[in-house]
N, C-alpha and C positions, 0 to 999 in steps of 0.2 A: 020776402025781400032779403031778409038776413041770410036765408039758405043760399040764395043766388050769389050774394056777395061772398060768402064763405067759399063756395065752389070756385068762384072766379079767382079768389085770392090763391087758392091751392093750385089751380091750373097755371096761374102766372108765376108762382114760385117754382113749379116744375120746369116751365119754359126757361126761366132765368138760370136755374141750376144746370139745365142741359147745355145752354149756351156757354156757361162758364167752363163746364167740363170739356166741351168741344174745343174751346179756345185754348185751354191748358194743354191738351194733347196735340193740338195742331201746330203750336208754336212754342218757343222756349222763352220764358221770362228773361228780362234784361239781367237780373242778378245771376241766373243760371248761365247765360251766355258768357258772362265775365269769367266764370269758372271753367268754361269749356273751350277757351281759346287755345289751350295746349292740347294737341291731338292725343287720342287714346293710346296710340302706338307710335314710337319714334322710328322712322325709317333709316336714319343715319346711325350706325353703330358707334358706341363710345370708343374714343381713341385709346389704343393700348400703348402704354409707355414702352419705348424702345431704347436700345443702346447699340450704337454702330449699325442700326437698321434691324436689329434682332429683338423680338419681343421679350422683355425682361421677366414676364410672369411664366414663361415656358421653360426656364432653365435655372439651374443652380449656378450662380455667378461667382467666380473667384478671380485670382490674379496676383500680380506683384510687379517687381521690376527686374529687368535682366541683370544678372550678376556678371562680374568680369570674367568668370570662368565658364560662362554659358555659351553654347552654340545653339542655333535654332533646332537642329536635328536632335541634339541631346536633350533639350528642354521638352520637346514633343514626346520623346521616348519616356522621359520621367513622368509625363502626364498620362502614360498608358497607351500611346499610339505605337502600333507595331512598326517594325522596320520596313515591311513591304509598303505599308500606307505612307510612311515618311518618304520613301524613295519615289513613289508616284506623285506625292505632293511637291517634292523638289523639282520634278520634271515640269509640273504645271507652273511652278514659281518662276522658271527661267525667264519668261517673257513679261513677268509682272514685278518681280522684286529681286534685287541682287542680295542673296543671303549673306554675302561677305560684309554687308552694311548693317548687319544685326548688331546693334550697339548696346553696350552695358549702360545701365541707368534708365533705359527707355521702358515704358510701361507696357504690360501685356495683360489680357484678361481672358478667362476661360468660361465657356458656356457648356455645362454638362447636364445630362438628363436628370429629371427630378425623382426617378425611381431609386431603389436601394443600390443599384450598380453605379450610378453617377458617371456614366460613360461620357467622355468628352465628345461634344458635337461640333463646336466651333472654337477656334483659337484666334484671337485678335492681337496684333502687334502694332503699337503706335510708332510710326516712323518719326513723327515730330508732333508738335502741339495740334496740328490740323489734319495731317494725313495718316491713314492707317491701312493695314492690309488684313483681310479676313481669310482664314483657312477653314474650309468646311471639311471636317475629318470623318464624317459619318455618311453612310449611303454613297451617293455620287460625290467624288472628291472635286472640290472647286477652290480656286484662289482668285480673289479680286481686290482691287484697291478701292478705298473709300475716303471721303472727305467730310470732316465734321462741319456742322453749321457754324458759320461765323456771323456774330451779331455786331453791328456797328452802332456805337453810341456817340452822339454829339456832346462834347464837353467844353467847358470854359475854365480858365485858370487865371487868377490874379494874385500877384505876390511881390515881395520885395527881397532883394538880394541881401543875405546876411553873411554868407561865406562863399558859396559857389552857385553857379546856375543849377548844377546837378542836385545839390542839397536843397535848393529852394523848392524843387518839386518833391523830392523825397521827404523832406520835413513836413510837408503839407499833405502827405499821403497820396500824392499824384504820381503817375508813372514818370520816373526820372529820365526815361528814354526821350521825353519831350525835349530835354536839353540837347540831345543829338540833332533832333529835327530842327530846332531853332538855330543851332550853330551852322547847319547846312544853309538855311535861308539867309542868315546874317553874316555868313563867312567873309563876305567882301566888304562889309559895312561896319561891324562892331568888333572891337578887339576884346575878345572874351577873357584875355589874360589881364585886362585892365579894368575889369568890373569893380565898382565901388560899392561898399555897404550903403544900402538905401536906394540903389538903382532899382527900378520897378518895371514890371511887364504885365501884359495881358495877352491871352491867346485863345482863339476858338479853334477847336480841332476835333477830328474823329478818332476814336479809339476802338480797336478790334478786340472782341471777346469770344472765347470758346469755353464752354462749360463754366461761364461766369468768371473766367480767368483772363486777364489781359494778355494778349499775344503781340501787341504792337500798336504803333501810332499810324493813323491814316493821314488823310489830307489836312493841311493847315488852312483854315478858311479865313484867317486874318490874324495879324499880330501887331502889338505895339510895345516898343521898348523905350524906356527913358534912361539914358546913360550920359554922363558928362554934361548934364543940363540940356541935352538934345533929344528930341523925339524922333524915333525911327519907326515908321509905319511899314507894314508888309501887306500889300494888297494883291491877291492872286488875280491874274488876268490872262486870257488866251489871246495871243497875237501871232499871226502867221501859223496857226494850228499848233502852237506850242505854248503851254502854260508856264508862266514865270511869275516872280514877285516884284512889285514896283513900290516906290515910296509915294507919298501924298502929292508929289509934283510930277508923277509919271515917269520918273527915272528908274531904270532897272536896278535892282539890288545886286545884280551880277556886275562885277568889276573886272578890269583887265587882270588884276592880281588878287589872290586871297589875302586876308589880313594876317594870317599865320600859317605855317607849314605843318602844324599838327594840332590836335585837339586836347583840351582838358589837361593842361600841364601848368607850369608856373615859370615865370621869367626869373632866372637865377642871376643873370648878369646882363646889363644893358650896353648899348653903344657908347663907347668912350674913346677919347684920344689919349688917355693916360690911366691905365688900370693895372693894379698889382696882379701879375700873373700868378695863379694859384700853385703852379708847379715850379716855374722858374724863379719865383720870388723877386721879380724885377718889374718896374713899371714900364709899360709899353702900350701902344694903342690896341684897343679891342674893337675893331670895326664890324661888329655884329651883335646879335642878340642870342643869349644862351637860354634855351628852354629845358629845364630839368624835367625828365620823364623816365619811366621805367624802361629797361632794356627791352627792345622788341616793339616799342610803340611805333605805329606806322608814321612815316614822314611823307608829306604830299608836295607835289610840285605846285607852286603858287600860281602858275600860269602856263599857257601853251608855250612850247619851245623845243629846241634841239639840244640834246645832251652833247656837250663839247668836251667833257672830261670826266673820267671815272678812275678809281684806283686809290691805292694807298699813297698819301702825300705828307710824309713826315709828321709834324705836330698836328696836322689836320686829321690824321688817321684816314679811315675810309671816307671818301668824299665824292660828291657829284656836283658838277657845274653845268648849269643850263643857260643857254642864250635864248632870251624870249623875243627879242627883235634887235634892231640896230642900236637901240639905246640901253635896254635893260638886260641884266643877267643876274643870276642868283647862285649861291654856293651853299651846300648842305654838308656839314662836317661831323666827324667822330661816329659815323654810322657803324652798327654792328655787322650789317650785311646789306646787300642791294636787293631790290625787288626783282622778280623774274622779268627778263627782257630789257632791263636797263643796261645800255651799252653806249659807247661813244658813237655818235652819228644817228642815234635813234630819236624818234619824235615822241614827245610826251604831251598830254593834254592837261589842262588845269584840273587839279584834284586827283591825278594819277599817283598811286603809291610808288615812290622811287627808291625807298630804303627804309631802314628801321633804326631807331635810336640805339646808340651803343656808347662805348667809352674808349674807343681806339685813339691812338696818338697821344698828345700831351693833354690828358684829361684826368681829373681827380674823381670822377663819378659819371654815371650815365646822363647824357644830355645831348641836345642838338645845338651846334653853333651855326646859326643861320646868318648869311651875309647877302647884302643887296648892293648891286653896282649900277650906277647910271653913267653912261659914256665912259666906262672903265674906272670910275672913281667910287669909293665906298660911300654909301649914304645910310642914314639910320632907317632900318626897315619899319620901325614904328611910326615914322613920320612921312612915309610915302603915301601920297594921295593918288590912287589909281583912278583913271577915268571910267565913267559908267559906259555900259554898252547897251545897244538895242533899247532906246527909250520908246515910250508910247508914240506911235505915228500920229500925225495930224488927223488923219481920217478916222482914227479910233479914239480920239480924245473924249468925245461925248459919251460913248459907250463905257469907257474907262471911268469917267466921273460918276456915272450911275452906280457902278460896282463899288467904287471907292467910298461914296457917301453911305451906301448900305453897310459896308464893312466897318467904317468908322463909327456909325451909329450903334452897331451891334457891340463893338468893343467898349463904347462909352456907357453901355447899359448895365455893366456889372463891375 
């Protein structure tokens, strides 16, 4: 009996062991499956780093900046490119790049072979921060244009005015070009020459980057400005296939007239019925506003109109007079020169450059004397309330309110 039991036990153990071995080789335990989720071989090759579309590990890379005495042909020759190859490259360049626009200060890079000869294979010239041109100088000669990848980053900014709008951004490490963009949006609404310390703002905007360097400001997705104890909202909205900015009541921020005829200056003299003239040393009316600015600063027409007078006019120096309609006209004095195309009888649009700040006529320094007339009589330009244009239409009110609430909520969130 004991012998039978022993044989039975041995047979049973053999069977069980056989089953375990079969199970082990027929399937993969769970712990092994966890380790084999990654395939034994990767079918997608690793991405090779590139620069201007060229693999960086295949070349010896050098470069520099174009000097003032450099020409494209001369630079290529200094890099070892033969005169024959340069001539053939210049022929291929004719339809791609105007070599006369080869500018000093622009960046270039060279891609040479890794062997001991270090023969130049590619030459890349950056036309600007985004666009470049590639010259293939080995084997078959080729020339083509390229564009760098532009990355868009959504940014927010919140700050208080301490000195100027420009410095408000610069002092916080943000792109000061935002000041230009905001001045465009609020040009009809806020007098940026009258900003006070403590005025505050918030803005949501896109910024463009190339190689981690900011190259400019993109769309403004919403803004809020508090100045003179008044809130100024800027809500982007598309109406009649055109995107513009509106306040919280649906009124367009565009007005019939700009608040000022130039940007980022300072008021050196205001409207007065009795001012001591700086040159004549007598008191007399000064029916305008003086904006001190460097010579050459662009001067803009504050509204659409017809140029009714240009030329040198005694103490006013070089001046331009524009009739905007049957009621309003404006005068721009002491200009250094006129913008191209500005002549009597010509039509200008709001924001067109009409001339440049100077010091012609009776002037002690570069500035713009700007005058505003209503029905032929002078009025203080700083007190003119221009009507809004193109408010939100009734049929678009509901859609606008949805956008407005979203923008205002986002601006309130930081």
